[in-house]
C-alpha positions as CSV (number, residue, x, y, z in Angstrom):
1,X,172.2,5.4,-35.8
2,X,170.3,4.7,-38.5
3,X,172.0,1.8,-40.2
4,X,171.6,2.8,-43.6
5,X,173.6,5.4,-43.2
6,X,176.5,3.1,-42.8
7,X,176.2,1.6,-46.4
8,X,177.9,3.2,-49.5
9,X,176.2,6.5,-50.8
10,X,178.0,6.0,-54.5
11,X,177.3,3.2,-56.8
12,X,178.7,2.3,-60.1
13,X,176.3,2.7,-63.4
14,X,176.6,-1.4,-63.3
15,X,176.0,-1.5,-59.9
16,X,172.8,0.3,-60.2
17,X,171.8,-1.6,-63.1
18,X,172.6,-5.0,-60.9
19,X,170.1,-2.9,-58.1
20,X,167.6,-2.6,-61.1
21,X,167.4,-6.3,-62.2
22,X,167.9,-7.0,-66.3
23,X,167.4,-9.4,-68.2
24,X,166.7,-12.8,-67.2
25,X,170.0,-13.5,-67.9
26,X,171.9,-10.9,-66.0
27,X,173.9,-12.1,-62.9
28,X,171.6,-10.0,-61.2
29,X,168.4,-12.2,-62.1
30,X,170.4,-14.7,-59.9
31,X,171.8,-13.4,-57.0
32,X,169.4,-10.4,-56.4
33,X,169.7,-6.8,-55.9
34,X,172.0,-5.5,-52.8
35,X,170.7,-2.7,-51.5
36,X,167.1,-2.3,-49.9
37,X,165.0,0.7,-50.9
38,X,166.2,3.3,-48.4
39,X,169.8,2.6,-49.9
40,X,168.7,2.5,-53.6
41,X,167.1,6.2,-52.8
42,X,170.2,7.5,-51.4
43,X,172.3,5.9,-54.2
44,X,170.1,7.8,-56.7
45,X,170.3,11.0,-54.9
46,X,166.7,11.3,-54.0
47,X,167.7,13.6,-51.2
48,X,164.4,14.9,-50.4
49,X,162.6,11.9,-50.3
50,X,165.4,10.0,-47.9
51,X,165.2,13.3,-45.5
52,X,161.3,13.2,-45.4
53,X,161.7,9.5,-44.8
54,X,164.2,10.1,-42.1
55,X,162.4,12.6,-40.4
56,X,158.8,10.6,-40.4
57,X,160.7,8.0,-39.0
58,X,160.2,5.6,-42.0
59,X,163.4,4.5,-42.5
60,X,163.3,1.0,-40.7
61,X,159.7,0.6,-42.8
62,X,161.5,1.0,-46.0
63,X,164.5,-1.0,-45.4
64,X,162.7,-4.0,-43.7
65,X,164.7,-6.8,-45.1
66,X,161.0,-9.3,-44.9
67,X,159.3,-6.7,-46.7
68,X,158.2,-6.7,-50.3
69,X,157.2,-3.4,-51.0
70,X,156.6,-1.1,-54.0
71,X,157.7,2.5,-53.6
72,X,156.7,5.6,-56.1
73,X,159.7,7.8,-55.3
74,X,159.8,11.6,-56.0
75,X,162.8,13.5,-57.0
76,X,163.9,16.2,-55.7
77,X,162.4,18.3,-58.3
78,X,159.1,16.8,-57.7
79,X,159.8,18.1,-53.9
80,X,161.2,21.5,-54.8
81,X,158.4,21.8,-56.8
82,X,155.6,21.1,-54.0
83,X,157.5,23.7,-51.9
84,X,157.0,26.2,-54.0
85,X,153.7,25.7,-54.3
86,X,153.2,26.0,-50.9
87,X,155.0,28.9,-50.1
88,X,158.4,26.9,-49.2
89,X,161.6,28.4,-50.4
90,X,162.4,24.8,-51.7
91,X,162.4,21.1,-50.6
92,X,164.5,21.5,-47.7
93,X,162.7,24.1,-45.8
94,X,159.2,22.5,-46.9
95,X,160.5,19.1,-45.3
96,X,161.6,21.0,-41.8
97,X,158.6,22.7,-42.1
98,X,156.3,19.6,-42.0
99,X,155.5,17.5,-38.9
100,X,157.0,14.0,-38.8
101,X,153.4,12.8,-38.9
102,X,152.3,15.0,-42.2
103,X,155.6,13.6,-44.0
104,X,154.6,9.6,-42.9
105,X,151.3,10.4,-44.0
106,X,152.6,11.9,-47.4
107,X,155.1,9.0,-47.8
108,X,153.2,5.8,-46.9
109,X,150.8,7.6,-49.8
110,X,153.9,6.9,-52.0
111,X,154.2,2.8,-51.1
112,X,152.1,-0.1,-51.9
113,X,152.3,-3.2,-49.5
114,X,153.4,-5.6,-52.0
115,X,156.0,-5.3,-54.7
116,X,154.9,-4.6,-58.2
117,X,156.6,-4.1,-61.6
118,X,155.5,-2.2,-64.0
119,X,154.0,-5.2,-65.8
120,X,152.5,-5.9,-62.4
121,X,151.0,-2.6,-61.7
122,X,149.1,-2.6,-65.4
123,X,148.2,-6.1,-64.8
124,X,146.9,-4.9,-61.3
125,X,144.1,-2.6,-62.4
126,X,143.1,0.8,-62.3
127,X,143.5,1.2,-58.6
128,X,146.2,0.4,-56.1
129,X,146.1,0.4,-52.3
130,X,148.6,2.4,-50.4
131,X,150.0,1.8,-46.5
132,X,148.3,5.2,-45.8
133,X,144.9,4.8,-44.2
134,X,142.2,7.8,-44.0
135,X,139.4,7.6,-42.0
136,X,139.8,4.0,-41.2
137,X,140.5,2.3,-44.7
138,X,143.4,2.3,-46.8
139,X,144.0,4.6,-49.1
140,X,144.2,4.2,-53.3
141,X,146.1,5.6,-56.1
142,X,144.8,5.5,-59.5
143,X,146.9,4.1,-62.4
144,X,146.3,4.6,-65.8
145,X,148.9,2.3,-67.9
146,X,147.8,3.1,-71.2
147,X,150.9,4.7,-72.0
148,X,153.6,4.3,-69.5
149,X,152.1,4.8,-66.0
150,X,150.6,7.5,-65.0
151,X,149.0,8.3,-61.2
152,X,146.4,10.3,-60.2
153,X,146.3,11.4,-56.3
154,X,144.0,12.5,-54.1
155,X,144.1,16.1,-55.0
156,X,143.6,15.6,-58.4
157,X,147.1,15.6,-60.2
158,X,148.8,13.1,-62.2
159,X,152.4,11.9,-61.8
160,X,153.9,10.2,-64.3
161,X,156.5,7.0,-63.9
162,X,159.9,8.5,-65.1
163,X,162.0,5.5,-64.5
164,X,160.5,2.0,-63.7
165,X,161.2,-1.0,-62.3
166,X,164.3,-0.3,-60.0
167,X,165.0,-3.3,-57.9
168,X,165.7,-3.6,-54.5
169,X,166.4,-5.9,-52.1
170,X,163.2,-5.6,-50.2
171,X,161.2,-4.3,-53.2
172,X,160.6,-1.9,-56.0
173,X,161.1,1.5,-56.5
174,X,159.6,3.8,-59.8
175,X,160.5,7.3,-60.1
176,X,157.6,9.9,-60.5
177,X,157.8,13.4,-61.3
178,X,155.6,14.8,-58.8
179,X,155.1,14.5,-55.3
180,X,151.4,12.5,-54.9
181,X,149.1,14.3,-52.1
182,X,147.0,12.1,-49.8
183,X,143.6,12.8,-48.6
184,X,143.5,15.0,-45.4
185,X,147.0,16.1,-44.9
186,X,146.9,19.3,-46.6
187,X,144.1,22.0,-46.0
188,X,141.7,23.0,-48.2
189,X,143.5,26.1,-49.5
190,X,146.9,24.1,-49.7
191,X,145.0,21.2,-52.1
192,X,144.0,23.8,-54.4
193,X,147.5,25.9,-54.9
194,X,149.4,22.0,-55.5
195,X,146.5,21.8,-58.5
196,X,147.2,25.1,-60.4
197,X,146.5,23.9,-63.8
198,X,142.8,23.5,-62.3
199,X,142.9,25.8,-59.4
200,X,145.7,29.0,-60.1
201,X,142.1,31.3,-60.2
202,X,140.6,30.0,-57.5
203,X,143.8,30.5,-55.2
204,X,144.6,34.3,-56.7
205,X,140.7,35.2,-56.2
206,X,140.7,33.5,-52.2
207,X,144.2,35.6,-51.8
208,X,143.0,39.0,-52.8
209,X,139.6,38.3,-51.0
210,X,141.3,37.8,-47.6
211,X,139.8,34.6,-47.1
212,X,142.8,32.5,-47.3
213,X,143.5,32.1,-43.3
214,X,139.1,31.4,-43.1
215,X,139.6,28.3,-45.5
216,X,143.2,27.0,-43.9
217,X,142.2,27.1,-40.3
218,X,142.7,23.4,-38.9
219,X,139.6,24.1,-36.6
220,X,137.3,24.4,-39.4
221,X,135.0,21.3,-41.1
222,X,133.5,23.0,-44.3
223,X,132.6,22.3,-48.0
224,X,133.7,24.1,-50.6
225,X,132.6,23.9,-54.2
226,X,135.7,25.0,-56.3
227,X,135.3,26.5,-59.8
228,X,137.7,25.8,-62.4
229,X,140.3,28.2,-64.3
230,X,138.0,27.2,-67.2
231,X,134.9,28.0,-65.1
232,X,136.6,31.6,-63.7
233,X,137.5,32.3,-67.5
234,X,133.9,31.6,-68.7
235,X,132.5,34.1,-66.4
236,X,135.2,36.2,-67.3
237,X,134.4,36.2,-70.7
238,X,131.3,36.5,-70.3
239,X,131.8,40.3,-67.6
240,X,134.0,41.6,-70.7
241,X,137.2,40.5,-69.0
242,X,140.3,39.0,-71.4
243,X,140.6,36.3,-68.8
244,X,140.1,35.1,-65.2
245,X,143.4,36.9,-64.3
246,X,141.6,40.0,-65.4
247,X,138.8,39.3,-63.5
248,X,140.4,38.9,-60.3
249,X,142.3,41.8,-60.6
250,X,139.1,44.0,-61.5
251,X,136.7,42.9,-58.9
252,X,137.3,44.4,-55.3
253,X,138.1,41.9,-52.7
254,X,134.7,42.5,-50.9
255,X,132.9,41.3,-54.1
256,X,135.4,38.3,-54.2
257,X,135.2,37.5,-50.7
258,X,131.1,37.6,-51.0
259,X,131.2,35.6,-54.3
260,X,133.5,32.8,-52.7
261,X,131.9,32.1,-49.3
262,X,129.1,31.7,-51.2
263,X,130.8,28.3,-52.9
264,X,131.2,27.3,-49.0
265,X,129.1,25.3,-46.4
266,X,129.9,25.8,-42.8
267,X,129.7,22.0,-42.4
268,X,131.8,19.0,-43.7
269,X,129.9,17.1,-46.7
270,X,130.6,14.7,-48.7
271,X,128.3,14.0,-52.0
272,X,126.6,11.5,-50.1
273,X,125.7,13.7,-47.1
274,X,124.7,16.4,-49.7
275,X,121.7,13.9,-51.0
276,X,121.0,13.7,-47.5
277,X,120.7,16.9,-46.4
278,X,118.0,18.0,-49.0
279,X,117.7,20.3,-52.0
280,X,118.7,23.8,-50.3
281,X,122.1,24.1,-48.6
282,X,123.2,27.3,-46.7
283,X,126.3,28.8,-47.4
284,X,128.7,30.8,-45.5
285,X,127.5,34.3,-47.4
286,X,125.1,36.2,-45.9
287,X,122.5,38.9,-48.0
288,X,120.7,41.2,-46.3
289,X,121.2,39.6,-42.8
290,X,120.4,36.2,-43.9
291,X,122.4,33.3,-44.9
292,X,121.9,32.6,-48.4
293,X,121.2,29.2,-50.0
294,X,122.3,27.1,-53.2
295,X,120.1,24.7,-54.8
296,X,121.0,21.3,-55.4
297,X,119.7,18.9,-57.8
298,X,120.9,15.0,-57.7
299,X,118.6,13.0,-60.1
300,X,122.3,12.6,-62.4
301,X,124.8,13.5,-59.8
302,X,124.8,16.7,-58.2
303,X,124.0,20.1,-59.3
304,X,123.6,23.4,-58.3
305,X,121.4,26.1,-59.3
306,X,123.2,29.7,-57.7
307,X,121.1,32.8,-57.6
308,X,121.1,33.9,-61.2
309,X,119.5,30.8,-62.2
310,X,122.5,29.0,-64.3
311,X,123.7,25.8,-63.0
312,X,126.8,24.1,-62.0
313,X,128.2,20.2,-62.2
314,X,130.1,18.6,-59.6
315,X,132.5,17.3,-62.4
316,X,134.9,15.4,-58.9
317,X,133.4,14.8,-55.8
318,X,135.1,14.2,-52.4
319,X,138.6,16.0,-52.5
320,X,139.3,14.9,-48.7
321,X,141.7,17.9,-47.2
322,X,142.2,18.4,-43.1
323,X,139.6,20.7,-43.1
324,X,136.8,20.3,-45.6
325,X,135.7,18.5,-48.7
326,X,136.1,20.1,-51.7
327,X,133.7,19.3,-54.6
328,X,135.0,20.5,-58.2
329,X,132.6,22.3,-60.2
330,X,132.5,23.8,-63.8
331,X,131.0,27.0,-63.1
332,X,131.6,30.0,-61.2
333,X,128.2,30.3,-58.9
334,X,127.1,34.1,-58.4
335,X,125.3,34.9,-55.4
336,X,122.5,37.8,-55.0
337,X,123.6,41.3,-54.6
338,X,127.1,41.2,-56.1
339,X,126.8,42.3,-59.8
340,X,124.8,44.6,-61.0
341,X,121.8,43.8,-63.5
342,X,123.9,44.3,-66.9
343,X,126.4,41.8,-65.5
344,X,124.0,39.4,-64.1
345,X,122.1,39.5,-67.9
346,X,125.7,38.8,-68.8
347,X,126.4,36.0,-66.8
348,X,123.5,34.0,-67.8
349,X,123.5,32.6,-71.6
350,X,119.7,32.8,-71.8
351,X,119.8,36.4,-71.7
352,X,122.5,37.1,-74.3
353,X,119.7,38.3,-76.8
354,X,118.8,40.7,-74.1
355,X,122.4,41.7,-73.3
356,X,122.9,42.2,-77.0
357,X,119.7,44.8,-77.3
358,X,120.8,46.3,-74.2
359,X,124.3,47.3,-76.0
360,X,122.6,48.4,-79.5
361,X,120.3,50.9,-77.7
362,X,122.9,52.3,-75.1
363,X,121.3,51.3,-72.2
364,X,124.5,49.9,-70.7
365,X,125.6,52.2,-68.7
366,X,122.0,53.2,-67.4
367,X,121.6,49.7,-66.2
368,X,124.8,49.2,-64.4
369,X,124.4,52.5,-62.6
370,X,123.5,52.9,-59.2
371,X,119.5,52.5,-59.8
372,X,117.6,50.7,-57.9
373,X,115.8,49.3,-60.8
374,X,113.3,46.5,-61.7
375,X,113.8,45.1,-65.1
376,X,111.4,42.1,-66.3
377,X,114.1,40.3,-68.4
378,X,113.1,38.4,-71.4
379,X,115.0,35.2,-72.3
380,X,116.4,34.7,-75.6
381,X,113.0,31.8,-76.5
382,X,111.6,35.2,-75.8
383,X,113.0,37.7,-78.4
384,X,112.9,34.8,-80.7
385,X,109.3,34.6,-80.9
386,X,109.5,38.1,-82.2
387,X,112.8,38.4,-83.7
388,X,111.5,39.7,-87.1
389,X,109.6,42.5,-85.5
390,X,112.5,43.0,-83.0
391,X,114.9,43.2,-86.3
392,X,112.3,45.9,-87.9
393,X,112.9,48.7,-84.9
394,X,114.3,51.7,-84.9
395,X,117.0,52.1,-82.3
396,X,114.3,54.5,-80.8
397,X,112.0,52.1,-81.0
398,X,114.0,49.5,-79.6
399,X,114.9,51.9,-76.5
400,X,111.2,52.4,-75.9
401,X,110.9,48.4,-76.2
402,X,113.8,48.1,-73.3
403,X,112.8,50.4,-71.3
404,X,109.4,49.0,-71.3
405,X,110.7,46.3,-69.3
406,X,112.1,48.5,-66.5
407,X,110.5,50.7,-63.5
408,X,112.9,53.2,-61.8
409,X,112.5,51.6,-58.3
410,X,113.1,48.1,-57.0
411,X,109.9,46.1,-56.5
412,X,109.8,42.4,-55.1
413,X,107.6,40.2,-55.7
414,X,106.0,41.0,-52.4
415,X,106.0,44.4,-52.8
416,X,104.1,43.9,-56.9
417,X,100.9,46.3,-56.8
418,X,98.6,43.8,-58.5
419,X,95.9,44.9,-60.3
420,X,97.3,48.1,-61.0
421,X,99.2,50.4,-63.8
422,X,102.9,50.9,-62.9
423,X,104.4,53.5,-64.8
424,X,108.1,52.3,-66.5
425,X,111.0,53.9,-67.1
426,X,109.4,54.6,-71.2
427,X,106.6,56.7,-69.9
428,X,104.0,53.9,-70.4
429,X,102.2,52.1,-68.0
430,X,102.0,48.2,-67.5
431,X,100.1,45.8,-65.3
432,X,101.4,43.1,-63.3
433,X,98.5,40.4,-62.8
434,X,98.7,38.1,-59.6
435,X,97.2,34.5,-61.0
436,X,98.7,33.4,-63.0
437,X,101.6,35.7,-62.3
438,X,102.1,37.9,-65.3
439,X,102.4,41.1,-67.0
440,X,99.3,43.0,-69.8
441,X,101.3,44.8,-71.8
442,X,100.1,47.2,-75.2
443,X,99.0,43.5,-76.5
444,X,96.1,40.9,-76.0
445,X,98.4,38.3,-74.9
446,X,100.2,38.3,-71.2
447,X,103.6,37.6,-70.5
448,X,103.9,35.2,-67.6
449,X,106.8,35.9,-64.9
450,X,108.6,32.6,-64.7
451,X,111.2,33.8,-62.1
452,X,111.1,36.3,-59.4
453,X,113.5,38.5,-57.0
454,X,116.9,37.7,-59.0
455,X,119.0,40.1,-56.4
456,X,121.4,42.7,-58.3
457,X,123.5,45.1,-56.5
458,X,121.3,47.9,-58.4
459,X,117.9,46.0,-58.2
460,X,116.3,43.1,-59.4
461,X,115.3,40.9,-62.2
462,X,111.9,39.4,-62.6
463,X,112.0,36.8,-65.9
464,X,109.3,37.0,-68.6
465,X,109.1,34.0,-70.8
466,X,107.7,36.8,-73.5
467,X,108.9,40.4,-74.8
468,X,106.7,43.1,-73.4
469,X,105.3,45.4,-76.3
470,X,104.6,49.2,-75.7
471,X,103.0,51.5,-77.5
472,X,105.7,52.3,-80.9
């Protein structure tokens, strides 16, 4: 029978103060606290913690009279919050469901191997080594002691010490308002679930897309570029939705699945592995029978260019889960073949002037239709160069200018008939030159083609750095 169960479970307020210590002239400062860490946790009604410690086989470790430990002790409310986030009814169901080894890993992540009061934590620097090891090394907690004590765990969530310096006979207990998540214990989906402030939109999208099982599979070894809620909200706003929830609700599950698998690599790669892997990385999303790739730039951190030529930055790297490594990014990556031509222009701020012009000319419905189309898309800078001219156009003339940028079929870069007059939707022709790659319009100045083959669901976009001018 576990020896600490024989201890009294109720202590008076005076007894607790004695256990916690007190001022230097308090008798407890001389005699020392009588309760060990487990008994103290019981006395404070930390029932979920004591149940987890029992199942994990950690009672002897936390009761060891010769130890001097620091324990960050989550409240029952903290365990209930974690349980709800992971889909359990309550803390009891969570403790019953998790394997003892998982509970042991979680709890030892809450323990430092030396006794450190709040003042010692402040003096000890921004990281503290725990009793939990991952990948052959002790894990650390990130501490911020600017205002009290706050602890950031491996899932990038933060716990606050609500009661500090509860003295035990074999260490000190700091009560925290959150269960800390160690690396390598939860899977990729669970890690996102326990951080709703950052990833609730991602979790909702994964669920609707039917990818939860794929991203939770224990046999998987994946890399996930995880967009934040702010990233989803930004994309939603650009596409005309109220917020990320509206975006996820509106998009079909298949479209969400295509978008999300474009954020996943089929092998586990830390930031260092990404750098070693070169400038392109293959994703789980296939388009027209081939795996798609992401373009990576490592000159300053890790930046990722997607299929619509927008860049995401890795803001937090190497979040380790049981089946993946997560890199947090500040933008939703857009894959080829998912958004239509208008949506791609909306999603890339470089085309905001074009989007406004298309809307003014009442061409949104047309260019969002089945197509297929080829659009030569002028950038904002291209429009800015002739801003006064554009401002003077009538609605009919603006429509002529814009439809002069559109072909009534899909023409990829490999299919361009160089040097031949090509009919546009406006009824006028243009000529595409091969060297340098450019377009001859009705003016004497060719328009350089700066990017090709941005694939939409209803055609293709080629980027030009000059607005094409037809006969008006």
